[in-house]
C-alpha positions in Angstrom: -206.1 -54.7 23.9 -205.6 -58.4 24.6 -202.6 -58.6 22.6 -201.1 -55.5 24.2 -201.7 -57.0 27.7 -199.8 -60.2 26.8 -197.1 -58.3 25.4 -196.6 -56.5 28.7 -197.1 -59.7 30.6 -194.1 -61.2 28.5 -192.0 -58.2 29.2 -192.6 -58.1 33.0 -192.2 -62.0 33.2 -188.8 -61.6 31.5 -187.9 -58.6 33.7 -188.5 -60.6 36.8 -186.1 -63.4 35.4 -183.4 -60.9 34.9 -184.0 -59.5 38.5 -183.5 -63.1 39.8 -180.3 -63.5 37.9 -179.0 -60.1 39.4 -179.6 -61.4 42.9 -177.5 -64.7 42.4 -174.7 -63.2 40.2 -171.7 -61.7 41.6 -170.5 -58.3 40.3 -167.4 -58.6 38.0 -164.2 -57.8 39.8 -162.6 -55.8 37.1 -161.8 -52.1 36.2 -163.4 -52.7 33.0 -166.6 -50.7 32.4 -169.8 -51.0 30.0 -169.4 -48.3 27.3 -171.9 -47.0 24.8 -170.8 -46.8 21.3 -172.5 -44.2 19.0 -172.3 -44.2 15.3 -171.3 -47.8 14.8 -172.7 -48.3 11.4 -175.9 -48.8 9.5 -178.7 -48.7 12.0 -182.2 -48.7 10.5 -184.2 -49.1 13.6 -182.2 -46.8 15.9 -180.7 -49.4 18.3 -178.2 -48.4 21.0 -174.9 -50.3 21.4 -173.1 -50.9 24.6 -169.7 -52.7 24.5 -167.9 -54.7 27.2 -164.2 -55.2 26.7 -162.4 -56.9 29.7 -159.2 -55.7 30.9 -157.5 -58.7 29.7 -158.5 -59.5 26.1 -157.6 -62.9 24.6 -155.1 -62.7 21.7 -157.8 -63.8 19.3 -161.1 -63.0 21.2 -164.4 -64.3 20.7 -167.5 -62.2 20.4 -170.8 -62.6 22.4 -173.9 -60.6 21.4 -176.3 -60.7 24.5 -179.9 -59.8 23.6 -182.3 -58.5 26.1 -186.0 -59.2 26.7 -189.0 -56.9 26.2 -188.8 -53.6 28.4 -185.2 -54.5 28.9 -182.0 -52.9 27.9 -178.3 -53.9 27.1 -177.0 -52.5 30.4 -179.9 -54.4 32.2 -178.5 -57.6 30.6 -174.9 -56.5 31.6 -175.7 -56.3 35.3 -178.4 -59.0 35.4 -176.4 -61.9 34.0 -172.8 -63.2 34.3 -171.6 -63.0 30.7 -169.3 -60.0 31.5 -167.8 -61.6 34.6 -167.2 -64.7 32.5 -165.6 -62.4 29.8 -163.2 -61.0 32.6 -162.2 -64.8 33.1 -161.8 -65.9 29.4 -161.1 -62.8 27.4 -164.0 -62.5 25.1 -165.8 -59.2 24.0 -169.5 -58.6 24.8 -171.9 -56.6 22.7 -175.2 -55.6 24.2 -177.8 -54.2 21.8 -180.6 -52.0 23.2 -184.1 -51.4 21.6 -185.4 -47.9 21.5 -188.9 -48.4 20.2 -191.7 -47.9 23.0 -192.1 -51.8 23.7 -188.4 -52.3 24.0 -189.1 -55.6 22.2 -186.9 -56.7 19.3 -188.4 -57.0 15.9 -188.6 -60.8 15.2 -191.9 -60.4 13.2 -191.6 -58.0 10.2 -190.6 -59.1 6.7 -187.6 -56.9 6.9 -186.4 -58.6 10.1 -186.9 -62.1 8.6 -184.8 -61.6 5.5 -181.0 -61.4 5.3 -180.0 -57.8 4.8 -183.7 -56.8 4.8 -183.4 -54.1 7.5 -184.6 -53.5 11.0 -182.9 -54.9 14.1 -180.8 -57.7 12.7 -178.9 -55.3 10.3 -178.1 -52.9 13.2 -176.8 -55.8 15.3 -174.8 -57.0 12.3 -173.2 -53.5 12.2 -172.3 -53.7 15.9 -170.4 -57.0 15.2 -168.7 -55.6 12.2 -167.7 -52.5 14.3 -165.9 -54.8 16.8 -164.3 -57.0 14.0 -162.9 -53.9 12.5 -161.3 -52.8 15.8 -160.1 -56.0 17.4 -158.4 -59.2 16.1 -161.5 -61.2 16.5 -161.6 -64.7 15.7 -164.3 -65.1 13.1 -165.0 -68.7 14.1 -166.0 -67.7 17.6 -168.7 -65.2 17.2 -172.0 -66.2 19.2 -175.4 -64.7 20.1 -177.6 -65.5 23.2 -180.6 -63.9 24.6 -183.8 -64.3 26.8 -187.5 -64.1 25.8 -187.5 -61.6 22.9 -183.7 -61.9 22.9 -184.1 -65.6 22.5 -186.2 -65.0 19.5 -183.7 -62.6 18.1 -181.0 -65.2 18.7 -183.0 -67.5 16.5 -183.3 -64.8 13.8 -179.7 -63.8 13.9 -178.3 -67.4 13.4 -181.0 -68.0 10.7 -180.1 -64.8 8.8 -176.3 -64.8 9.2 -175.0 -68.5 9.5 -171.8 -67.3 8.1 -171.2 -65.0 11.0 -172.5 -66.9 13.9 -170.9 -70.1 15.1 -173.6 -71.0 17.8 -176.3 -69.5 19.9 -178.2 -70.2 23.2 -181.8 -69.3 23.3 -183.5 -68.9 26.7 -187.3 -69.2 26.4 -187.8 -68.4 22.9 -189.5 -69.5 19.8 -188.4 -70.8 16.3 -187.2 -68.5 13.5 -190.2 -67.2 11.7 -193.0 -68.2 14.2 -193.6 -64.8 15.2 -194.0 -63.5 11.7 -197.0 -61.1 11.5 -198.5 -58.8 8.9 -199.8 -55.2 9.3 -196.9 -54.2 11.7 -198.0 -56.0 14.7 -195.1 -57.1 17.2 -197.2 -59.7 18.9 -198.2 -63.1 17.6 -200.5 -64.8 20.0 -200.8 -68.1 18.1 -197.1 -68.6 18.3 -196.7 -67.4 21.8 -199.5 -69.8 22.9 -197.7 -72.8 21.1 -200.4 -73.4 18.5 -198.0 -73.0 15.3 -197.0 -76.6 14.8 -194.9 -77.5 11.6 -192.9 -80.3 10.3 -189.1 -80.2 10.6 -188.8 -79.6 6.9 -191.1 -76.7 7.0 -189.4 -75.1 9.8 -185.9 -75.5 8.1 -187.4 -74.2 4.9 -188.4 -70.8 6.7 -184.6 -70.3 7.6 -183.2 -71.5 4.3 -185.6 -69.2 2.3 -184.5 -66.2 4.3 -181.0 -66.5 2.7 -181.4 -68.1 -0.6 -178.4 -69.8 -2.2 -176.4 -70.4 1.1 -175.0 -73.8 1.3 -172.5 -73.6 4.0 -172.6 -74.9 7.7 -175.2 -73.9 10.0 -174.5 -72.6 13.6 -174.9 -74.9 16.5 -178.0 -74.2 18.8 -178.5 -74.6 22.5 -182.2 -74.3 23.4 -183.6 -73.8 27.0 -187.3 -73.8 28.0 -189.6 -74.3 31.1 -192.4 -76.8 30.9 -194.6 -74.3 32.8 -193.8 -71.2 30.7 -197.0 -69.2 30.5 -195.8 -66.5 28.1 -194.1 -68.5 25.2 -195.7 -71.8 25.8 -193.6 -75.0 26.1 -194.5 -76.4 22.6 -192.2 -73.8 21.2 -189.3 -75.8 22.7 -190.0 -78.9 20.7 -190.6 -76.7 17.5 -187.1 -75.0 17.9 -185.6 -78.5 18.2 -187.3 -79.6 14.9 -186.1 -76.5 13.1 -182.4 -76.7 14.1 -182.0 -80.5 13.8 -183.6 -80.2 10.4 -181.0 -77.4 9.5 -178.3 -79.7 10.5 -179.8 -82.7 8.7 -180.2 -84.6 12.0 -182.8 -87.1 13.1 -185.4 -86.0 15.9 -184.1 -88.9 18.1 -181.6 -87.7 20.6 -178.1 -89.1 20.6 -177.6 -88.4 24.2 -179.9 -87.7 27.1 -178.9 -86.8 30.9 -180.0 -84.6 33.7 -177.5 -81.9 34.5 -179.4 -80.9 37.5 -182.7 -81.9 39.4 -185.7 -81.5 37.2 -183.7 -80.5 34.0 -183.5 -83.0 31.2 -180.8 -82.4 28.5 -180.8 -83.9 25.0 -178.2 -83.7 22.4 -178.6 -84.3 18.7 -175.9 -85.3 16.3 -173.4 -85.9 18.9 -173.1 -86.9 22.5 -170.5 -84.4 23.5 -170.5 -81.0 24.7 -170.2 -79.5 21.2 -173.1 -81.3 19.7 -174.9 -79.4 16.8 -178.1 -79.2 18.8 -178.5 -79.3 22.7 -181.9 -78.9 24.3 -182.4 -78.3 28.0 -186.1 -78.7 29.3 -186.7 -77.3 32.8 -189.5 -79.2 34.6 -192.0 -76.9 36.4 -190.3 -73.6 35.5 -192.2 -70.8 34.1 -191.0 -68.0 31.8 -188.7 -66.9 34.6 -186.1 -69.3 33.5 -182.8 -68.7 35.1 -180.0 -67.7 32.6 -177.1 -70.2 33.1 -174.4 -68.1 31.4 -171.6 -70.7 32.3 -173.3 -73.5 30.5 -173.9 -71.1 27.3 -170.3 -70.0 27.5 -169.3 -73.8 27.8 -171.5 -74.6 24.8 -169.8 -72.0 22.7 -166.4 -73.0 23.7 -165.4 -69.5 24.9 -164.1 -70.9 28.1 -161.3 -72.6 26.1 -158.4 -70.8 24.5 -158.9 -69.6 20.9 -157.1 -71.7 18.1 -153.7 -70.6 17.0 -153.9 -67.8 14.5 -153.1 -68.5 10.9 -150.0 -66.5 11.1 -148.0 -64.9 14.1 -146.0 -61.8 14.6 -142.5 -61.9 13.6 -139.5 -59.6 13.6 -137.7 -61.7 10.9 -138.7 -63.3 7.5 -140.4 -66.7 8.0 -138.0 -69.7 7.4 -140.1 -71.2 4.7 -143.0 -70.1 2.5 -146.6 -70.5 3.6 -148.1 -73.7 2.4 -150.7 -73.2 -0.4 -154.5 -73.2 0.8 -156.2 -76.8 0.3 -158.7 -75.1 -2.3 -157.1 -73.9 -5.4 -158.6 -70.6 -6.7 -160.6 -70.9 -10.0 -161.0 -68.5 -12.6 -164.0 -66.3 -12.1 -166.9 -66.9 -14.4 -168.1 -64.1 -16.7 -169.9 -61.3 -14.8 -168.2 -62.0 -11.4 -168.0 -59.0 -9.2 -166.7 -57.9 -5.9 -166.8 -55.2 -3.4 -164.3 -54.3 -0.7 -164.8 -52.7 2.7 -161.6 -51.5 4.2 -161.5 -50.0 7.8 -158.3 -48.7 9.4 -157.7 -48.2 13.1 -154.3 -46.5 13.5 -152.1 -45.5 16.3 -148.5 -44.1 16.7 -146.6 -46.5 14.4 -149.1 -49.2 14.1 -152.5 -50.1 12.6 -155.0 -52.7 12.2 -157.1 -53.2 9.0 -160.3 -55.0 8.7 -161.1 -56.0 5.2 -164.4 -57.3 4.0 -164.8 -59.1 0.8 -168.2 -59.2 -0.7 -169.0 -61.4 -3.6 -171.6 -59.5 -5.9 -171.7 -62.1 -8.5 -174.5 -64.5 -9.2 -172.2 -67.6 -8.7 -170.0 -68.8 -5.7 -166.2 -68.0 -5.5 -164.6 -71.3 -4.7 -161.0 -70.4 -3.5 -159.8 -66.8 -3.8 -156.8 -64.5 -3.8 -157.2 -60.8 -3.2 -154.3 -58.6 -4.6 -153.6 -55.2 -3.3 -150.6 -52.8 -2.8 -149.8 -51.4 0.6 -148.9 -47.7 0.7 -145.2 -47.1 1.3 -144.0 -47.5 4.8 -146.6 -50.2 5.7 -145.4 -53.7 6.6 -147.7 -56.5 7.8 -146.7 -58.0 11.1 -149.6 -60.3 11.8 -152.6 -61.4 10.0 -156.0 -63.4 10.5 -158.4 -65.4 8.3 -156.0 -65.4 5.3 -152.3 -66.1 4.4 -150.5 -62.8 3.3 -147.4 -62.8 1.0 -145.3 -60.8 0.8 -145.6 -58.4 3.8 -145.2 -55.1 2.0 -145.6 -53.8 -1.4 -147.8 -55.8 -3.7 -149.4 -58.1 -1.4 -151.6 -61.3 -2.1 -154.1 -62.5 0.7 -155.2 -66.1 0.1 -158.1 -67.8 1.7 -157.7 -70.4 4.4 -159.7 -73.7 4.5 -162.6 -72.4 6.4 -163.4 -69.4 4.2 -162.5 -70.6 0.8 -166.2 -70.5 -0.5 -168.0 -67.0 -0.8 -171.6 -67.5 -1.8 -173.4 -65.0 -4.1 -174.0 -61.6 -2.0 -172.1 -63.2 0.8 -169.1 -61.7 2.6 -166.1 -62.8 4.4 -163.7 -60.7 6.6 -160.0 -60.8 7.0 -157.6 -58.5 8.7 -153.9 -57.8 9.5 -151.9 -55.7 11.9 -149.1 -53.7 10.4 -146.4 -51.1 11.2 -146.3 -47.7 9.4 -143.9 -44.8 9.1 -146.8 -42.3 9.0 -148.9 -43.2 6.0 -152.0 -45.0 7.2 -153.9 -44.9 3.9 -155.6 -47.8 2.4 -154.6 -49.4 -0.9 -156.1 -47.6 -3.9 -157.4 -50.8 -5.6 -158.1 -54.6 -5.1 -158.4 -57.6 -7.4 -160.2 -60.8 -6.5 -159.0 -63.7 -8.5 -157.7 -61.1 -11.1 -161.1 -59.3 -11.3 -161.2 -55.6 -10.1 -163.4 -54.8 -7.2 -165.3 -51.7 -6.2 -164.4 -50.2 -3.0 -167.2 -49.4 -0.6 
């Protein structure tokens, strides 16, 4: 009974937080509307998905997943925070997941939720991200997550499980990845909530590393917010999150930079003194669990307030003047037993289409440098591509990695895409080979 009361207290406190944000946030001046998306993909815990696409989407939009508090919902986060209003200004796309279980709390405690691809809420949220990536020319280097209370916990989980997808996160009044782990199906962990789980930086980092064994790539940047008087998820959780994320980045616990962005707030940065530091932590003196959500500062930390980098190739109506330079990483011959799987999603209209191609390495060893060969159906011609270089633009095409996605770890994926014109045939290629090895098609 005591655990249940505490759970509802957390929910109600976070709900008050969002109500406060609603009073201070201006309504978006836009004709764009929040839209529910059914059947968005694999969804083991029956989440709901709401999507906000601004009227003017950036040419290479970023994606922001905004995760609600206990008893909340995606629509409540849409109206109660300024992330949609800022999307109108900067052209990124916002995903709002909603829990349907009775507590309306996200699963950040079960073994399934704390293992990459293990099931539960993280898998459903990843399906939402994949849905958007398949339908818009998303910049894969600009996918982010943020949330408050239960949503802040899920932000830590998403970045821990999917470091190859999320570039950064902002957690408002949360706890470290794995802190809320329970057995027997309980959703609430009083020991963690009360700030009584104290670990070394290495131990916290190992919890994340063990959730995705074999991953050796970069870790997402993290922005951590907490009130010193938080009476629901107590203040020691702030320092434990700092330990975890500095360890994952291989950083010292000593700040590189300290300032006060506003009265009563202390900001520390680790690994860099600039605004894009690997870890940024903001402590709010005297603030309870009703911590205001500073959407503008989160968007600034993500870099969503700046234009997206130039695409790897641009639309053209005439042949390029010179061949595309070779990638910096040379493809290596696949070792014996290498396997691959291709997911291919087409969105077509009149005489055009976009294709999202997900390459999964099903082998036990990493692929270092890759080329994906396939033959486009007759009448299809690539006019623009992202996350790979494409040559030629029709017929037998080879897509080659760019610098930031050259390595595909075992059981990991990378997603590329292109826009093409067509003369009526919008079918997908019949076969694919990765570094000369035939792939299965999902």
